[in-house]
BABAFI-128658 format. One record per residue (C-alpha): residue number from 0; residue in three letters; x, y, z. Coordinates in nm, 4 decimals, always signed. Layout:
BABAFI-128658
<pt NUM; 'Ala'; <X; Y; Z>>
...
***
This chain:
BABAFI-128658
<pt 0; 'Met'; <+0.0000; +0.0000; +0.0000>>
<pt 1; 'Gly'; <+0.1195; +0.3489; -0.0786>>
<pt 2; 'Thr'; <+0.1471; +0.6338; +0.1656>>
<pt 3; 'Pro'; <-0.1965; +0.7937; +0.2231>>
<pt 4; 'Ile'; <-0.2283; +1.1312; +0.0579>>
<pt 5; 'Lys'; <-0.2696; +1.4033; +0.3193>>
<pt 6; 'Pro'; <-0.5543; +1.6481; +0.2647>>
<pt 7; 'Thr'; <-0.4466; +1.9984; +0.1685>>
<pt 8; 'Ile'; <-0.5793; +2.3475; +0.2205>>
<pt 9; 'Asn'; <-0.7077; +2.3312; -0.1377>>
<pt 10; 'Asp'; <-0.9197; +2.0297; -0.0433>>
<pt 11; 'Val'; <-1.0682; +2.2182; +0.2526>>
<pt 12; 'Ala'; <-1.1465; +2.5218; +0.0368>>
<pt 13; 'Arg'; <-1.3112; +2.3090; -0.2342>>
<pt 14; 'Leu'; <-1.5278; +2.1074; +0.0064>>
<pt 15; 'Ala'; <-1.6268; +2.4112; +0.2139>>
<pt 16; 'Gln'; <-1.6862; +2.6136; -0.1060>>
<pt 17; 'Val'; <-1.4702; +2.9022; +0.0129>>
<pt 18; 'Ser'; <-1.1392; +3.0520; -0.0933>>
<pt 19; 'Lys'; <-0.7989; +2.9420; +0.0361>>
<pt 20; 'Lys'; <-0.7718; +3.2838; +0.2007>>
<pt 21; 'Thr'; <-1.0894; +3.2161; +0.3981>>
<pt 22; 'Val'; <-0.9558; +2.8797; +0.5138>>
<pt 23; 'Ser'; <-0.6334; +3.0503; +0.6183>>
<pt 24; 'Arg'; <-0.8317; +3.3053; +0.8174>>
<pt 25; 'Val'; <-1.0156; +3.0285; +0.9996>>
<pt 26; 'Ile'; <-0.6890; +2.8507; +1.0797>>
<pt 27; 'Asn'; <-0.5328; +3.1736; +1.2066>>
<pt 28; 'Lys'; <-0.8455; +3.2558; +1.4101>>
<pt 29; 'Ser'; <-0.9148; +3.5824; +1.2353>>
<pt 30; 'Pro'; <-1.2254; +3.7684; +1.3636>>
<pt 31; 'Leu'; <-1.3039; +3.8834; +1.0077>>
<pt 32; 'Leu'; <-1.5427; +3.5953; +0.9389>>
<pt 33; 'Ser'; <-1.9021; +3.5088; +1.0116>>
<pt 34; 'Asp'; <-1.9698; +3.2314; +1.2612>>
<pt 35; 'Lys'; <-2.1520; +3.0380; +0.9892>>
<pt 36; 'Thr'; <-1.8508; +3.0377; +0.7563>>
<pt 37; 'Arg'; <-1.6106; +2.9579; +1.0378>>
<pt 38; 'Lys'; <-1.8147; +2.6593; +1.1549>>
<pt 39; 'Arg'; <-1.8490; +2.5245; +0.7988>>
<pt 40; 'Val'; <-1.4733; +2.5372; +0.7400>>
<pt 41; 'Glu'; <-1.3951; +2.3909; +1.0809>>
<pt 42; 'Ser'; <-1.6392; +2.1075; +1.0131>>
<pt 43; 'Val'; <-1.4633; +2.0208; +0.6857>>
<pt 44; 'Ile'; <-1.1211; +2.0367; +0.8540>>
<pt 45; 'Ala'; <-1.2386; +1.7933; +1.1224>>
<pt 46; 'Glu'; <-1.4104; +1.5631; +0.8712>>
<pt 47; 'Ile'; <-1.1140; +1.5146; +0.6381>>
<pt 48; 'Gly'; <-0.8453; +1.5361; +0.9079>>
<pt 49; 'Tyr'; <-0.6612; +1.8322; +0.7589>>
<pt 50; 'Val'; <-0.3579; +1.9413; +0.9662>>
<pt 51; 'Pro'; <-0.2196; +2.2890; +0.8886>>
<pt 52; 'Asn'; <+0.1490; +2.3058; +0.8014>>
<pt 53; 'Pro'; <+0.3223; +2.5286; +1.0617>>
<pt 54; 'Gln'; <+0.5997; +2.6188; +0.8176>>
<pt 55; 'Ala'; <+0.3532; +2.7271; +0.5521>>
<pt 56; 'Arg'; <+0.1564; +2.9291; +0.8030>>
<pt 57; 'Ala'; <+0.4738; +3.0958; +0.9267>>
<pt 58; 'Leu'; <+0.5694; +3.1840; +0.5706>>
<pt 59; 'Ala'; <+0.2269; +3.3333; +0.5020>>
<pt 60; 'Leu'; <+0.2323; +3.5375; +0.8220>>
<pt 61; 'Arg'; <+0.5999; +3.6300; +0.7818>>
<pt 62; 'Arg'; <+0.6416; +3.5229; +1.1447>>
<pt 63; 'Asn'; <+0.7537; +3.2043; +1.3137>>
<pt 64; 'Phe'; <+0.5259; +3.0292; +1.5592>>
<pt 65; 'Ile'; <+0.7484; +3.1357; +1.8469>>
<pt 66; 'Val'; <+0.6733; +3.3498; +2.1484>>
<pt 67; 'Ala'; <+0.9806; +3.4906; +2.3178>>
<pt 68; 'Ala'; <+1.0502; +3.5994; +2.6737>>
<pt 69; 'Ile'; <+1.3084; +3.8783; +2.6686>>
<pt 70; 'His'; <+1.4735; +3.9416; +3.0039>>
<pt 71; 'Asp'; <+1.7599; +4.0772; +3.2057>>
<pt 72; 'Asn'; <+1.6944; +3.8969; +3.5309>>
<pt 73; 'Pro'; <+1.9566; +3.6621; +3.6762>>
<pt 74; 'Asn'; <+1.7125; +3.5104; +3.9267>>
<pt 75; 'Ala'; <+1.6869; +3.1466; +3.8232>>
<pt 76; 'Gln'; <+1.3591; +3.0787; +4.0036>>
<pt 77; 'Phe'; <+1.1969; +3.3813; +3.8404>>
<pt 78; 'Leu'; <+1.2880; +3.2503; +3.4948>>
<pt 79; 'Val'; <+1.1696; +2.8982; +3.5792>>
<pt 80; 'Asn'; <+0.8333; +3.0408; +3.6874>>
<pt 81; 'Val'; <+0.8044; +3.2564; +3.3749>>
<pt 82; 'Gln'; <+0.8808; +2.9604; +3.1495>>
<pt 83; 'Gln'; <+0.6275; +2.7427; +3.3315>>
<pt 84; 'Gly'; <+0.3546; +3.0033; +3.2934>>
<pt 85; 'Met'; <+0.4239; +3.0786; +2.9286>>
<pt 86; 'Leu'; <+0.4400; +2.7088; +2.8383>>
<pt 87; 'Glu'; <+0.1033; +2.6586; +3.0079>>
<pt 88; 'Gly'; <-0.0303; +2.9542; +2.8092>>
<pt 89; 'Ile'; <+0.0664; +2.8064; +2.4729>>
<pt 90; 'Ala'; <-0.0088; +2.4429; +2.5591>>
<pt 91; 'Gly'; <-0.2095; +2.2687; +2.2882>>
<pt 92; 'Thr'; <-0.1131; +2.5209; +2.0195>>
<pt 93; 'Asp'; <+0.1474; +2.5263; +1.7434>>
<pt 94; 'Phe'; <+0.3552; +2.7804; +1.9338>>
<pt 95; 'Gly'; <+0.6950; +2.7246; +2.0899>>
<pt 96; 'Leu'; <+0.8844; +2.9255; +2.3512>>
<pt 97; 'Met'; <+1.2205; +3.0994; +2.3235>>
<pt 98; 'Val'; <+1.4027; +3.2774; +2.6083>>
<pt 99; 'Gln'; <+1.6366; +3.5616; +2.5132>>
<pt 100; 'Pro'; <+1.8654; +3.7360; +2.7658>>
<pt 101; 'Val'; <+1.9760; +4.0961; +2.7151>>
<pt 102; 'Asp'; <+2.1870; +4.3444; +2.9121>>
<pt 103; 'Arg'; <+1.9719; +4.6305; +3.0383>>
<pt 104; 'Asn'; <+2.2832; +4.8432; +3.0977>>
<pt 105; 'Ser'; <+2.4115; +4.8027; +2.7438>>
<pt 106; 'Pro'; <+2.3922; +5.1151; +2.5252>>
<pt 107; 'Thr'; <+2.2948; +4.8840; +2.2380>>
<pt 108; 'Ile'; <+2.0023; +4.7091; +2.4102>>
<pt 109; 'Ala'; <+1.7461; +4.8444; +2.1604>>
<pt 110; 'Ala'; <+1.9647; +4.7449; +1.8642>>
<pt 111; 'Asp'; <+2.0204; +4.4011; +2.0200>>
<pt 112; 'Ile'; <+1.6463; +4.3409; +2.0582>>
<pt 113; 'Arg'; <+1.5804; +4.4698; +1.7055>>
<pt 114; 'Asp'; <+1.8403; +4.2270; +1.5703>>
<pt 115; 'Phe'; <+1.6848; +3.9384; +1.7661>>
<pt 116; 'Ile'; <+1.3344; +4.0136; +1.6371>>
<pt 117; 'Glu'; <+1.4480; +4.0573; +1.2768>>
<pt 118; 'Arg'; <+1.6508; +3.7335; +1.2828>>
<pt 119; 'Gln'; <+1.4095; +3.5083; +1.4710>>
<pt 120; 'Arg'; <+1.0823; +3.6694; +1.3564>>
<pt 121; 'Pro'; <+0.8844; +3.5726; +1.6687>>
<pt 122; 'Tyr'; <+0.5075; +3.5928; +1.6623>>
<pt 123; 'Gly'; <+0.5196; +3.7938; +1.9831>>
<pt 124; 'Val'; <+0.7409; +3.8830; +2.2784>>
<pt 125; 'Val'; <+0.6931; +3.9217; +2.6523>>
<pt 126; 'Leu'; <+0.9136; +4.1938; +2.7987>>
<pt 127; 'Leu'; <+0.9977; +4.0948; +3.1556>>
<pt 128; 'Pro'; <+1.0828; +4.3320; +3.4405>>
<pt 129; 'Pro'; <+1.2895; +4.5407; +3.4688>>
<pt 130; 'Ile'; <+1.3372; +4.5952; +3.0920>>
<pt 131; 'Ser'; <+0.9592; +4.6003; +3.0510>>
<pt 132; 'Glu'; <+0.9722; +4.9408; +3.2191>>
<pt 133; 'Lys'; <+1.1469; +5.0904; +2.9142>>
<pt 134; 'Pro'; <+0.8711; +5.2338; +2.6904>>
<pt 135; 'Glu'; <+1.1134; +5.2673; +2.3998>>
<pt 136; 'Leu'; <+1.1426; +4.8877; +2.3819>>
<pt 137; 'Ala'; <+0.7656; +4.8524; +2.3587>>
<pt 138; 'Gln'; <+0.7656; +5.1154; +2.0851>>
<pt 139; 'Leu'; <+1.0345; +4.9182; +1.9031>>
<pt 140; 'Cys'; <+0.8172; +4.6066; +1.9044>>
<pt 141; 'Gly'; <+0.5268; +4.8078; +1.7694>>
<pt 142; 'Asp'; <+0.7411; +4.9579; +1.4948>>
<pt 143; 'Leu'; <+0.8557; +4.6101; +1.3902>>
<pt 144; 'Gly'; <+0.4994; +4.4829; +1.3798>>
<pt 145; 'Val'; <+0.5505; +4.2194; +1.6472>>
<pt 146; 'Arg'; <+0.3019; +4.1624; +1.9254>>
<pt 147; 'Tyr'; <+0.4224; +4.2393; +2.2758>>
<pt 148; 'Val'; <+0.3138; +4.2248; +2.6390>>
<pt 149; 'Arg'; <+0.4915; +4.4041; +2.9241>>
<pt 150; 'Met'; <+0.4965; +4.2458; +3.2706>>
<pt 151; 'Gly'; <+0.5454; +4.4610; +3.5777>>
<pt 152; 'Ser'; <+0.4496; +4.5783; +3.9260>>
<pt 153; 'Val'; <+0.2195; +4.8499; +3.7889>>
<pt 154; 'Lys'; <+0.0134; +4.8907; +3.4729>>
<pt 155; 'Leu'; <+0.2802; +4.9795; +3.2153>>
<pt 156; 'Asp'; <+0.0691; +4.9967; +2.8995>>
<pt 157; 'Thr'; <-0.2811; +4.9509; +2.7632>>
<pt 158; 'Ala'; <-0.4652; +4.6467; +2.8932>>
<pt 159; 'Glu'; <-0.3918; +4.4360; +2.5836>>
<pt 160; 'His'; <-0.0191; +4.5040; +2.6197>>
<pt 161; 'Thr'; <+0.0327; +4.4579; +2.9918>>
<pt 162; 'Val'; <+0.0046; +4.2138; +3.2807>>
<pt 163; 'Ser'; <+0.0570; +4.3571; +3.6270>>
<pt 164; 'Ser'; <+0.0689; +4.2654; +3.9932>>
<pt 165; 'Asn'; <-0.0256; +4.5011; +4.2787>>
<pt 166; 'Asp'; <+0.3003; +4.5191; +4.4726>>
<pt 167; 'Arg'; <+0.2206; +4.8363; +4.6652>>
<pt 168; 'Glu'; <-0.1074; +4.7053; +4.8042>>
<pt 169; 'Ala'; <+0.0429; +4.3647; +4.8802>>
<pt 170; 'Val'; <+0.3328; +4.5110; +5.0783>>
<pt 171; 'Arg'; <+0.0997; +4.7475; +5.2619>>
<pt 172; 'Arg'; <-0.1009; +4.4438; +5.3727>>
<pt 173; 'Ala'; <+0.2134; +4.2511; +5.4748>>
<pt 174; 'Val'; <+0.3518; +4.5360; +5.6866>>
<pt 175; 'Ser'; <+0.0071; +4.5973; +5.8375>>
<pt 176; 'Tyr'; <+0.0113; +4.2294; +5.9347>>
<pt 177; 'Leu'; <+0.3330; +4.2894; +6.1296>>
<pt 178; 'Ile'; <+0.1807; +4.5948; +6.2954>>
<pt 179; 'Glu'; <-0.1298; +4.3937; +6.3897>>
<pt 180; 'His'; <+0.1056; +4.1547; +6.5704>>
<pt 181; 'Gly'; <+0.2359; +4.4432; +6.7809>>
<pt 182; 'His'; <+0.5509; +4.5430; +6.5898>>
<pt 183; 'Thr'; <+0.6257; +4.9155; +6.5789>>
<pt 184; 'Arg'; <+0.9970; +4.9084; +6.4894>>
<pt 185; 'Ile'; <+1.0012; +4.7431; +6.1491>>
<pt 186; 'Gly'; <+1.3058; +4.7311; +5.9243>>
<pt 187; 'Leu'; <+1.2917; +4.7462; +5.5453>>
<pt 188; 'Ile'; <+1.5421; +4.5950; +5.3025>>
<pt 189; 'Glu'; <+1.4853; +4.7489; +4.9621>>
<pt 190; 'Gly'; <+1.5486; +4.6270; +4.6101>>
<pt 191; 'Pro'; <+1.7945; +4.7857; +4.3651>>
<pt 192; 'Glu'; <+1.7466; +5.1498; +4.2767>>
<pt 193; 'Gly'; <+1.6027; +5.2662; +3.9467>>
<pt 194; 'Phe'; <+1.3241; +5.0097; +3.9065>>
<pt 195; 'Thr'; <+0.9513; +5.0222; +3.9628>>
<pt 196; 'Ser'; <+0.9097; +4.7217; +4.1922>>
<pt 197; 'Pro'; <+1.1365; +4.8542; +4.4732>>
<pt 198; 'Arg'; <+0.9642; +5.1935; +4.4563>>
<pt 199; 'Glu'; <+0.6196; +5.0359; +4.4740>>
<pt 200; 'Arg'; <+0.7189; +4.8081; +4.7611>>
<pt 201; 'Arg'; <+0.8729; +5.0924; +4.9625>>
<pt 202; 'Ala'; <+0.5589; +5.2991; +4.9018>>
<pt 203; 'Gly'; <+0.3466; +5.0150; +5.0413>>
<pt 204; 'Phe'; <+0.5773; +4.9926; +5.3456>>
<pt 205; 'Glu'; <+0.5486; +5.3653; +5.4154>>
<pt 206; 'Glu'; <+0.1716; +5.3705; +5.3640>>
<pt 207; 'Ala'; <+0.1243; +5.0916; +5.6198>>
<pt 208; 'Leu'; <+0.3288; +5.2791; +5.8793>>
<pt 209; 'Glu'; <+0.1472; +5.6042; +5.8105>>
<pt 210; 'Ala'; <-0.1925; +5.4369; +5.8408>>
<pt 211; 'Ala'; <-0.0901; +5.3066; +6.1839>>
<pt 212; 'Gly'; <+0.0424; +5.6442; +6.2979>>
<pt 213; 'Leu'; <+0.4055; +5.5273; +6.2904>>
<pt 214; 'Lys'; <+0.6965; +5.7305; +6.1554>>
<pt 215; 'Val'; <+0.9442; +5.5981; +5.9018>>
<pt 216; 'Asp'; <+1.2849; +5.5645; +6.0719>>
<pt 217; 'Pro'; <+1.5635; +5.6032; +5.8098>>
<pt 218; 'Ala'; <+1.7967; +5.4019; +6.0345>>
<pt 219; 'Leu'; <+1.5761; +5.0964; +5.9772>>
<pt 220; 'Ile'; <+1.5857; +5.1151; +5.5963>>
<pt 221; 'Trp'; <+1.8745; +4.9467; +5.4169>>
<pt 222; 'Pro'; <+1.9516; +4.8971; +5.0485>>
<pt 223; 'Gly'; <+1.9478; +4.5545; +4.8890>>
<pt 224; 'Lys'; <+2.0035; +4.4009; +4.5468>>
<pt 225; 'Tyr'; <+1.7433; +4.1230; +4.5488>>
<pt 226; 'Thr'; <+2.0282; +3.8811; +4.6309>>
<pt 227; 'Phe'; <+2.0853; +3.6528; +4.9295>>
<pt 228; 'Glu'; <+2.4195; +3.8197; +4.9998>>
<pt 229; 'Ser'; <+2.2687; +4.1682; +5.0144>>
<pt 230; 'Gly'; <+2.0073; +4.0347; +5.2565>>
<pt 231; 'Val'; <+2.2792; +3.9021; +5.4870>>
<pt 232; 'Thr'; <+2.4662; +4.2344; +5.4762>>
<pt 233; 'Ala'; <+2.1577; +4.4468; +5.5412>>
<pt 234; 'Gly'; <+2.0267; +4.2063; +5.8022>>
<pt 235; 'Gln'; <+2.3568; +4.2180; +5.9905>>
<pt 236; 'Ala'; <+2.3478; +4.5969; +5.9953>>
<pt 237; 'Leu'; <+1.9908; +4.6001; +6.1284>>
<pt 238; 'Val'; <+2.0384; +4.3470; +6.4089>>
<pt 239; 'Glu'; <+2.3531; +4.5270; +6.5277>>
<pt 240; 'Leu'; <+2.1648; +4.8520; +6.5866>>
<pt 241; 'Lys'; <+2.1429; +4.9565; +6.9506>>
<pt 242; 'Asn'; <+1.7676; +4.9914; +6.9134>>
<pt 243; 'Arg'; <+1.7202; +4.7163; +6.6607>>
<pt 244; 'Pro'; <+1.3908; +4.6352; +6.4888>>
<pt 245; 'Thr'; <+1.1649; +4.3601; +6.6174>>
<pt 246; 'Ala'; <+1.0584; +4.2753; +6.2620>>
<pt 247; 'Val'; <+1.1963; +4.3089; +5.9089>>
<pt 248; 'Phe'; <+1.0218; +4.3232; +5.5748>>
<pt 249; 'Ala'; <+1.2547; +4.2265; +5.2891>>
<pt 250; 'Cys'; <+1.1529; +4.3064; +4.9315>>
<pt 251; 'Asn'; <+1.2153; +3.9498; +4.8171>>
<pt 252; 'Asp'; <+1.2548; +3.6043; +4.9679>>
<pt 253; 'Glu'; <+1.6260; +3.5700; +4.8934>>
<pt 254; 'Met'; <+1.7031; +3.8764; +5.1029>>
<pt 255; 'Ala'; <+1.4592; +3.7668; +5.3743>>
<pt 256; 'Ile'; <+1.6438; +3.4353; +5.4076>>
<pt 257; 'Gly'; <+1.9692; +3.6309; +5.4183>>
<pt 258; 'Val'; <+1.8261; +3.8208; +5.7168>>
<pt 259; 'Met'; <+1.7536; +3.4878; +5.8857>>
<pt 260; 'Ile'; <+2.1181; +3.3897; +5.8536>>
<pt 261; 'Ala'; <+2.2412; +3.7254; +5.9858>>
<pt 262; 'Ala'; <+2.0051; +3.7096; +6.2833>>
<pt 263; 'Arg'; <+2.1153; +3.3592; +6.3795>>
<pt 264; 'Arg'; <+2.4796; +3.4565; +6.3519>>
<pt 265; 'Ser'; <+2.4053; +3.7290; +6.6074>>
<pt 266; 'Gly'; <+2.2414; +3.4816; +6.8429>>
<pt 267; 'Leu'; <+1.8833; +3.5872; +6.7770>>
<pt 268; 'Ala'; <+1.5971; +3.3393; +6.7588>>
<pt 269; 'Ile'; <+1.3445; +3.3580; +6.4763>>
<pt 270; 'Pro'; <+1.0670; +3.4532; +6.5170>>
<pt 271; 'Glu'; <+1.0906; +3.5045; +6.8952>>
<pt 272; 'Asp'; <+1.3548; +3.7789; +6.8709>>
<pt 273; 'Leu'; <+1.2989; +3.8878; +6.5121>>
<pt 274; 'Ser'; <+0.9957; +3.8381; +6.2877>>
<pt 275; 'Ile'; <+1.0626; +3.8329; +5.9131>>
<pt 276; 'Val'; <+0.8429; +3.8707; +5.6035>>
<pt 277; 'Gly'; <+0.9556; +3.8284; +5.2427>>
<pt 278; 'Phe'; <+0.8124; +3.8737; +4.8942>>
<pt 279; 'Asp'; <+0.7805; +3.6234; +4.6043>>
<pt 280; 'Asp'; <+0.6748; +3.2965; +4.7735>>
<pt 281; 'Thr'; <+0.9580; +3.0973; +4.6179>>
<pt 282; 'Pro'; <+0.9732; +2.7224; +4.6931>>
<pt 283; 'Leu'; <+1.2575; +2.7841; +4.9395>>
<pt 284; 'Ser'; <+1.0342; +3.0093; +5.1510>>
<pt 285; 'Ser'; <+0.8315; +2.7076; +5.2633>>
<pt 286; 'His'; <+1.1385; +2.4852; +5.3091>>
<pt 287; 'Val'; <+1.3447; +2.7008; +5.5472>>
<pt 288; 'Trp'; <+1.2901; +2.6847; +5.9214>>
<pt 289; 'Pro'; <+1.0867; +2.8522; +6.0415>>
<pt 290; 'Ser'; <+0.8894; +2.8676; +5.7192>>
<pt 291; 'Leu'; <+0.8790; +3.2195; +5.5820>>
<pt 292; 'Thr'; <+0.5722; +3.4399; +5.5894>>
<pt 293; 'Thr'; <+0.5779; +3.6083; +5.2504>>
<pt 294; 'Val'; <+0.3810; +3.7768; +4.9746>>
<pt 295; 'His'; <+0.2839; +3.5390; +4.6953>>
<pt 296; 'Trp'; <+0.3787; +3.7043; +4.3657>>
<pt 297; 'Pro'; <+0.1649; +3.5338; +4.0965>>
<pt 298; 'Ile'; <+0.4455; +3.5244; +3.8408>>
<pt 299; 'Val'; <+0.3347; +3.1923; +3.6862>>
<pt 300; 'Asp'; <-0.0195; +3.3245; +3.6391>>
<pt 301; 'Met'; <+0.1135; +3.6527; +3.4999>>
<pt 302; 'Ala'; <+0.3339; +3.4729; +3.2475>>
<pt 303; 'Arg'; <+0.0492; +3.2410; +3.1444>>
<pt 304; 'Thr'; <-0.1805; +3.5395; +3.0908>>
<pt 305; 'Ala'; <+0.0876; +3.7253; +2.8949>>
<pt 306; 'Ala'; <+0.1379; +3.4299; +2.6605>>
<pt 307; 'Arg'; <-0.2348; +3.3959; +2.6007>>
<pt 308; 'Lys'; <-0.2613; +3.7650; +2.5178>>
<pt 309; 'Leu'; <+0.0138; +3.7233; +2.2590>>
<pt 310; 'Ile'; <-0.1489; +3.4368; +2.0711>>
<pt 311; 'Ala'; <-0.5107; +3.5520; +2.0975>>
<pt 312; 'Pro'; <-0.6769; +3.6334; +1.7631>>
<pt 313; 'Glu'; <-0.6542; +3.9916; +1.6402>>
<pt 314; 'Gly'; <-0.9321; +4.1994; +1.7903>>
<pt 315; 'Asp'; <-1.0144; +3.9422; +2.0607>>
<pt 316; 'Lys'; <-1.1700; +4.1335; +2.3497>>
<pt 317; 'Glu'; <-1.0193; +3.8870; +2.5953>>
<pt 318; 'Thr'; <-0.6718; +4.0296; +2.5348>>
<pt 319; 'Gly'; <-0.7628; +4.3329; +2.7424>>
<pt 320; 'Ala'; <-0.9986; +4.1682; +2.9879>>
<pt 321; 'Glu'; <-0.7392; +4.0477; +3.2365>>
<pt 322; 'Trp'; <-0.4317; +4.2533; +3.3190>>
<pt 323; 'Leu'; <-0.4191; +4.2740; +3.7013>>
<pt 324; 'Leu'; <-0.3284; +3.9602; +3.8938>>
<pt 325; 'Pro'; <-0.3204; +4.0469; +4.2654>>
<pt 326; 'Ser'; <-0.0515; +3.9285; +4.5045>>
<pt 327; 'Ser'; <-0.1549; +3.7836; +4.8409>>
<pt 328; 'Leu'; <-0.0047; +3.7323; +5.1865>>
<pt 329; 'Val'; <+0.0979; +3.3774; +5.2794>>
<pt 330; 'Glu'; <+0.1034; +3.3383; +5.6586>>
<pt 331; 'Arg'; <+0.3615; +3.0920; +5.7854>>
<pt 332; 'Asp'; <+0.5823; +3.0636; +6.0961>>
<pt 333; 'Ser'; <+0.8266; +3.3552; +6.0818>>
<pt 334; 'Val'; <+0.6007; +3.6122; +6.2512>>
<pt 335; 'Val'; <+0.4950; +3.6323; +6.6172>>
<pt 336; 'Lys'; <+0.4303; +3.9122; +6.8631>>
<pt 337; 'Pro'; <+0.7479; +4.0966; +6.9672>>
<pt 338; 'Asn'; <+0.9373; +3.9710; +7.2697>>
<pt 339; 'Ser'; <+0.8463; +4.1911; +7.5669>>
<pt 340; 'Asp'; <+1.1813; +4.1357; +7.7459>>
***
């Protein structure tokens, strides 16, 4: 027996009594069709078992069936979470995922991204924080005719082009939680300067104190770099203060765990002598002892939503329907009332 002849797009067009262009529009989920025509073509495709050729579709669209995550973030867990979410978002489709690192400090970052897009011809890109905060990169994507979504801690663009968390509100709730437990001297370890997320998280910290009638003490605020090492350094400085804090909020889990190490080195017990809250809800936060109270940052959900926005049909109202994915406080064992001794 010979190899069965595979049905072609011409066969679908002939049997559905439409043009090849109409079949192509159905395959590419174009909104420029009536429901009646769409259903007729889809019925023929299912009946004869026609499978679209991804290469042919890519050639027709002048784009590959690739969605790309463009980043400058060395945090391995962050990238794992982004990849998980985006892969879930494109599951069951013809799309594949590519991850492209760039250097946000490079004077040629825009040229580098342009070169990547022109060489790889992705269907769409997700710009990850902190480079998502550069509007000129979003403009570049628009100029090149490639779909894009910007992820961040605030709404960075129109709803169809952004997915955001609510860092300020989430941190305000976390610090209020410490205050509700009786803490009035609360330290803050910030993220690196120049980015939106550290600014939003500090704003939430200050708003919680202000709402409780507490003043911000500059001596209790220390810089960090979102790294474990910077958490240890800042934590050591805070616990060595004569009038040290009874609690610390760190702007990510890595720094919060660094504070744990610094506190133990100084002979302090956690949480009896020092309560600690982090941000991210990384797997390690539930594995350390005591387990870390933290803010759950819905990065997997954000990445999944971003990918779905990219591959949604042109004009699909759903692309702008969901852009805010709230963070939430995860209560664990690293917070108790302050020691009265």
